[in-house]
Chimera marker file (.cmm) of the C-alpha trace (Angstrom):
<marker_set name="trace">
<marker id="1" x="120.746" y="102.309" z="78.955" r="1" g="1" b="0" radius="0.5"/>
<marker id="2" x="118.003" y="104.298" z="77.269" r="1" g="1" b="0" radius="0.5"/>
<marker id="3" x="117.294" y="101.346" z="75.044" r="1" g="1" b="0" radius="0.5"/>
<marker id="4" x="116.780" y="99.364" z="78.034" r="1" g="1" b="0" radius="0.5"/>
<marker id="5" x="114.632" y="101.660" z="80.072" r="1" g="1" b="0" radius="0.5"/>
<marker id="6" x="112.583" y="102.174" z="76.999" r="1" g="1" b="0" radius="0.5"/>
<marker id="7" x="112.071" y="98.451" z="76.429" r="1" g="1" b="0" radius="0.5"/>
<marker id="8" x="111.277" y="97.938" z="80.056" r="1" g="1" b="0" radius="0.5"/>
<marker id="9" x="108.460" y="100.788" z="80.134" r="1" g="1" b="0" radius="0.5"/>
<marker id="10" x="107.132" y="99.268" z="76.809" r="1" g="1" b="0" radius="0.5"/>
<marker id="11" x="106.876" y="95.808" z="78.361" r="1" g="1" b="0" radius="0.5"/>
<marker id="12" x="105.271" y="97.149" z="81.476" r="1" g="1" b="0" radius="0.5"/>
<marker id="13" x="103.219" y="99.333" z="80.219" r="1" g="1" b="0" radius="0.5"/>
<marker id="14" x="101.648" y="96.869" z="77.904" r="1" g="1" b="0" radius="0.5"/>
<marker id="15" x="101.021" y="94.541" z="81.076" r="1" g="1" b="0" radius="0.5"/>
<marker id="16" x="99.575" y="97.640" z="82.855" r="1" g="1" b="0" radius="0.5"/>
<marker id="17" x="97.155" y="98.203" z="80.265" r="1" g="1" b="0" radius="0.5"/>
<marker id="18" x="95.927" y="94.657" z="80.182" r="1" g="1" b="0" radius="0.5"/>
<marker id="19" x="95.902" y="94.576" z="83.932" r="1" g="1" b="0" radius="0.5"/>
<marker id="20" x="93.841" y="97.613" z="84.242" r="1" g="1" b="0" radius="0.5"/>
<marker id="21" x="91.318" y="96.098" z="81.728" r="1" g="1" b="0" radius="0.5"/>
<marker id="22" x="91.448" y="93.155" z="84.078" r="1" g="1" b="0" radius="0.5"/>
<marker id="23" x="90.332" y="95.324" z="86.814" r="1" g="1" b="0" radius="0.5"/>
<marker id="24" x="87.478" y="97.017" z="85.196" r="1" g="1" b="0" radius="0.5"/>
<marker id="25" x="86.121" y="93.717" z="83.686" r="1" g="1" b="0" radius="0.5"/>
<marker id="26" x="86.912" y="91.256" z="86.004" r="1" g="1" b="0" radius="0.5"/>
<marker id="27" x="83.819" y="89.100" z="86.870" r="1" g="1" b="0" radius="0.5"/>
<marker id="28" x="84.437" y="89.092" z="90.683" r="1" g="1" b="0" radius="0.5"/>
<marker id="29" x="86.228" y="91.160" z="93.281" r="1" g="1" b="0" radius="0.5"/>
<marker id="30" x="88.555" y="88.788" z="93.713" r="1" g="1" b="0" radius="0.5"/>
<marker id="31" x="89.855" y="88.922" z="90.283" r="1" g="1" b="0" radius="0.5"/>
<marker id="32" x="89.804" y="92.725" z="90.784" r="1" g="1" b="0" radius="0.5"/>
<marker id="33" x="91.928" y="92.358" z="93.850" r="1" g="1" b="0" radius="0.5"/>
<marker id="34" x="94.546" y="90.191" z="92.287" r="1" g="1" b="0" radius="0.5"/>
<marker id="35" x="94.694" y="92.381" z="89.325" r="1" g="1" b="0" radius="0.5"/>
<marker id="36" x="95.280" y="95.311" z="91.393" r="1" g="1" b="0" radius="0.5"/>
<marker id="37" x="98.014" y="93.291" z="93.079" r="1" g="1" b="0" radius="0.5"/>
<marker id="38" x="99.475" y="92.724" z="89.780" r="1" g="1" b="0" radius="0.5"/>
<marker id="39" x="99.391" y="96.232" z="89.218" r="1" g="1" b="0" radius="0.5"/>
<marker id="40" x="101.237" y="97.205" z="92.145" r="1" g="1" b="0" radius="0.5"/>
<marker id="41" x="103.748" y="94.732" z="91.703" r="1" g="1" b="0" radius="0.5"/>
<marker id="42" x="104.363" y="96.003" z="88.058" r="1" g="1" b="0" radius="0.5"/>
<marker id="43" x="104.878" y="99.463" z="89.528" r="1" g="1" b="0" radius="0.5"/>
<marker id="44" x="107.183" y="98.094" z="92.179" r="1" g="1" b="0" radius="0.5"/>
<marker id="45" x="109.372" y="96.317" z="89.311" r="1" g="1" b="0" radius="0.5"/>
<marker id="46" x="109.584" y="99.509" z="87.029" r="1" g="1" b="0" radius="0.5"/>
<marker id="47" x="110.843" y="101.740" z="90.053" r="1" g="1" b="0" radius="0.5"/>
<marker id="48" x="113.346" y="98.870" z="90.830" r="1" g="1" b="0" radius="0.5"/>
<marker id="49" x="114.345" y="98.752" z="87.070" r="1" g="1" b="0" radius="0.5"/>
<marker id="50" x="114.654" y="102.514" z="87.154" r="1" g="1" b="0" radius="0.5"/>
<marker id="51" x="117.032" y="102.368" z="90.339" r="1" g="1" b="0" radius="0.5"/>
<marker id="52" x="119.315" y="99.719" z="89.191" r="1" g="1" b="0" radius="0.5"/>
<marker id="53" x="119.695" y="101.294" z="85.684" r="1" g="1" b="0" radius="0.5"/>
<marker id="54" x="120.262" y="104.809" z="87.291" r="1" g="1" b="0" radius="0.5"/>
<marker id="55" x="122.454" y="103.534" z="90.271" r="1" g="1" b="0" radius="0.5"/>
<marker id="56" x="120.359" y="105.010" z="93.391" r="1" g="1" b="0" radius="0.5"/>
<marker id="57" x="118.379" y="103.914" z="96.259" r="1" g="1" b="0" radius="0.5"/>
<marker id="58" x="116.254" y="107.159" z="96.580" r="1" g="1" b="0" radius="0.5"/>
<marker id="59" x="113.009" y="105.379" z="95.731" r="1" g="1" b="0" radius="0.5"/>
<marker id="60" x="113.069" y="102.483" z="98.352" r="1" g="1" b="0" radius="0.5"/>
<marker id="61" x="110.647" y="104.342" z="100.846" r="1" g="1" b="0" radius="0.5"/>
<marker id="62" x="108.434" y="104.446" z="97.710" r="1" g="1" b="0" radius="0.5"/>
<marker id="63" x="108.573" y="100.796" z="97.290" r="1" g="1" b="0" radius="0.5"/>
<marker id="64" x="108.050" y="100.072" z="100.899" r="1" g="1" b="0" radius="0.5"/>
<marker id="65" x="104.943" y="102.042" z="101.068" r="1" g="1" b="0" radius="0.5"/>
<marker id="66" x="103.731" y="100.286" z="97.773" r="1" g="1" b="0" radius="0.5"/>
<marker id="67" x="104.104" y="96.992" z="99.176" r="1" g="1" b="0" radius="0.5"/>
<marker id="68" x="102.519" y="97.971" z="102.410" r="1" g="1" b="0" radius="0.5"/>
<marker id="69" x="99.492" y="99.290" z="100.690" r="1" g="1" b="0" radius="0.5"/>
<marker id="70" x="99.301" y="95.886" z="98.617" r="1" g="1" b="0" radius="0.5"/>
<marker id="71" x="99.741" y="93.608" z="101.510" r="1" g="1" b="0" radius="0.5"/>
<marker id="72" x="97.054" y="95.718" z="103.447" r="1" g="1" b="0" radius="0.5"/>
<marker id="73" x="94.606" y="95.817" z="101.039" r="1" g="1" b="0" radius="0.5"/>
<marker id="74" x="95.045" y="92.256" z="100.025" r="1" g="1" b="0" radius="0.5"/>
<marker id="75" x="94.067" y="91.488" z="103.598" r="1" g="1" b="0" radius="0.5"/>
<marker id="76" x="91.237" y="93.661" z="103.637" r="1" g="1" b="0" radius="0.5"/>
<marker id="77" x="89.617" y="92.329" z="100.482" r="1" g="1" b="0" radius="0.5"/>
<marker id="78" x="90.372" y="88.745" z="101.769" r="1" g="1" b="0" radius="0.5"/>
<marker id="79" x="88.498" y="89.714" z="105.135" r="1" g="1" b="0" radius="0.5"/>
<marker id="80" x="85.625" y="91.421" z="103.106" r="1" g="1" b="0" radius="0.5"/>
<marker id="81" x="85.023" y="88.382" z="101.186" r="1" g="1" b="0" radius="0.5"/>
<marker id="82" x="85.376" y="85.992" z="103.838" r="1" g="1" b="0" radius="0.5"/>
<marker id="83" x="82.495" y="88.045" z="105.698" r="1" g="1" b="0" radius="0.5"/>
<marker id="84" x="80.340" y="88.182" z="103.024" r="1" g="1" b="0" radius="0.5"/>
<marker id="85" x="80.645" y="84.393" z="102.316" r="1" g="1" b="0" radius="0.5"/>
<marker id="86" x="79.772" y="83.722" z="105.929" r="1" g="1" b="0" radius="0.5"/>
<marker id="87" x="76.652" y="85.584" z="105.825" r="1" g="1" b="0" radius="0.5"/>
<marker id="88" x="75.428" y="84.076" z="102.426" r="1" g="1" b="0" radius="0.5"/>
<marker id="89" x="75.865" y="80.654" z="103.992" r="1" g="1" b="0" radius="0.5"/>
<link id1="1" id2="2" r="1" g="1" b="0" radius="0.2"/>
<link id1="2" id2="3" r="1" g="1" b="0" radius="0.2"/>
<link id1="3" id2="4" r="1" g="1" b="0" radius="0.2"/>
<link id1="4" id2="5" r="1" g="1" b="0" radius="0.2"/>
<link id1="5" id2="6" r="1" g="1" b="0" radius="0.2"/>
<link id1="6" id2="7" r="1" g="1" b="0" radius="0.2"/>
<link id1="7" id2="8" r="1" g="1" b="0" radius="0.2"/>
<link id1="8" id2="9" r="1" g="1" b="0" radius="0.2"/>
<link id1="9" id2="10" r="1" g="1" b="0" radius="0.2"/>
<link id1="10" id2="11" r="1" g="1" b="0" radius="0.2"/>
<link id1="11" id2="12" r="1" g="1" b="0" radius="0.2"/>
<link id1="12" id2="13" r="1" g="1" b="0" radius="0.2"/>
<link id1="13" id2="14" r="1" g="1" b="0" radius="0.2"/>
<link id1="14" id2="15" r="1" g="1" b="0" radius="0.2"/>
<link id1="15" id2="16" r="1" g="1" b="0" radius="0.2"/>
<link id1="16" id2="17" r="1" g="1" b="0" radius="0.2"/>
<link id1="17" id2="18" r="1" g="1" b="0" radius="0.2"/>
<link id1="18" id2="19" r="1" g="1" b="0" radius="0.2"/>
<link id1="19" id2="20" r="1" g="1" b="0" radius="0.2"/>
<link id1="20" id2="21" r="1" g="1" b="0" radius="0.2"/>
<link id1="21" id2="22" r="1" g="1" b="0" radius="0.2"/>
<link id1="22" id2="23" r="1" g="1" b="0" radius="0.2"/>
<link id1="23" id2="24" r="1" g="1" b="0" radius="0.2"/>
<link id1="24" id2="25" r="1" g="1" b="0" radius="0.2"/>
<link id1="25" id2="26" r="1" g="1" b="0" radius="0.2"/>
<link id1="26" id2="27" r="1" g="1" b="0" radius="0.2"/>
<link id1="27" id2="28" r="1" g="1" b="0" radius="0.2"/>
<link id1="28" id2="29" r="1" g="1" b="0" radius="0.2"/>
<link id1="29" id2="30" r="1" g="1" b="0" radius="0.2"/>
<link id1="30" id2="31" r="1" g="1" b="0" radius="0.2"/>
<link id1="31" id2="32" r="1" g="1" b="0" radius="0.2"/>
<link id1="32" id2="33" r="1" g="1" b="0" radius="0.2"/>
<link id1="33" id2="34" r="1" g="1" b="0" radius="0.2"/>
<link id1="34" id2="35" r="1" g="1" b="0" radius="0.2"/>
<link id1="35" id2="36" r="1" g="1" b="0" radius="0.2"/>
<link id1="36" id2="37" r="1" g="1" b="0" radius="0.2"/>
<link id1="37" id2="38" r="1" g="1" b="0" radius="0.2"/>
<link id1="38" id2="39" r="1" g="1" b="0" radius="0.2"/>
<link id1="39" id2="40" r="1" g="1" b="0" radius="0.2"/>
<link id1="40" id2="41" r="1" g="1" b="0" radius="0.2"/>
<link id1="41" id2="42" r="1" g="1" b="0" radius="0.2"/>
<link id1="42" id2="43" r="1" g="1" b="0" radius="0.2"/>
<link id1="43" id2="44" r="1" g="1" b="0" radius="0.2"/>
<link id1="44" id2="45" r="1" g="1" b="0" radius="0.2"/>
<link id1="45" id2="46" r="1" g="1" b="0" radius="0.2"/>
<link id1="46" id2="47" r="1" g="1" b="0" radius="0.2"/>
<link id1="47" id2="48" r="1" g="1" b="0" radius="0.2"/>
<link id1="48" id2="49" r="1" g="1" b="0" radius="0.2"/>
<link id1="49" id2="50" r="1" g="1" b="0" radius="0.2"/>
<link id1="50" id2="51" r="1" g="1" b="0" radius="0.2"/>
<link id1="51" id2="52" r="1" g="1" b="0" radius="0.2"/>
<link id1="52" id2="53" r="1" g="1" b="0" radius="0.2"/>
<link id1="53" id2="54" r="1" g="1" b="0" radius="0.2"/>
<link id1="54" id2="55" r="1" g="1" b="0" radius="0.2"/>
<link id1="55" id2="56" r="1" g="1" b="0" radius="0.2"/>
<link id1="56" id2="57" r="1" g="1" b="0" radius="0.2"/>
<link id1="57" id2="58" r="1" g="1" b="0" radius="0.2"/>
<link id1="58" id2="59" r="1" g="1" b="0" radius="0.2"/>
<link id1="59" id2="60" r="1" g="1" b="0" radius="0.2"/>
<link id1="60" id2="61" r="1" g="1" b="0" radius="0.2"/>
<link id1="61" id2="62" r="1" g="1" b="0" radius="0.2"/>
<link id1="62" id2="63" r="1" g="1" b="0" radius="0.2"/>
<link id1="63" id2="64" r="1" g="1" b="0" radius="0.2"/>
<link id1="64" id2="65" r="1" g="1" b="0" radius="0.2"/>
<link id1="65" id2="66" r="1" g="1" b="0" radius="0.2"/>
<link id1="66" id2="67" r="1" g="1" b="0" radius="0.2"/>
<link id1="67" id2="68" r="1" g="1" b="0" radius="0.2"/>
<link id1="68" id2="69" r="1" g="1" b="0" radius="0.2"/>
<link id1="69" id2="70" r="1" g="1" b="0" radius="0.2"/>
<link id1="70" id2="71" r="1" g="1" b="0" radius="0.2"/>
<link id1="71" id2="72" r="1" g="1" b="0" radius="0.2"/>
<link id1="72" id2="73" r="1" g="1" b="0" radius="0.2"/>
<link id1="73" id2="74" r="1" g="1" b="0" radius="0.2"/>
<link id1="74" id2="75" r="1" g="1" b="0" radius="0.2"/>
<link id1="75" id2="76" r="1" g="1" b="0" radius="0.2"/>
<link id1="76" id2="77" r="1" g="1" b="0" radius="0.2"/>
<link id1="77" id2="78" r="1" g="1" b="0" radius="0.2"/>
<link id1="78" id2="79" r="1" g="1" b="0" radius="0.2"/>
<link id1="79" id2="80" r="1" g="1" b="0" radius="0.2"/>
<link id1="80" id2="81" r="1" g="1" b="0" radius="0.2"/>
<link id1="81" id2="82" r="1" g="1" b="0" radius="0.2"/>
<link id1="82" id2="83" r="1" g="1" b="0" radius="0.2"/>
<link id1="83" id2="84" r="1" g="1" b="0" radius="0.2"/>
<link id1="84" id2="85" r="1" g="1" b="0" radius="0.2"/>
<link id1="85" id2="86" r="1" g="1" b="0" radius="0.2"/>
<link id1="86" id2="87" r="1" g="1" b="0" radius="0.2"/>
<link id1="87" id2="88" r="1" g="1" b="0" radius="0.2"/>
<link id1="88" id2="89" r="1" g="1" b="0" radius="0.2"/>
</marker_set>
């Protein structure tokens, strides 16, 4: 199981690095918002994989909190962009 967890960490680590690059370099706020959602999803996938490999459910509250932060963050960014677009039109 250690080999599997190492492979998962390498793949998701590379994906996280690429996602952080997109957050930093993103040409628009929507690109950054999507990249931050992807990063949160990657963290959730790593926690879920760790729970599955080790056979426990102690991280479920953390997963729910991360999911809620992602949803509310996406809603906030969408409302901000919509409000900004309405004032410039």
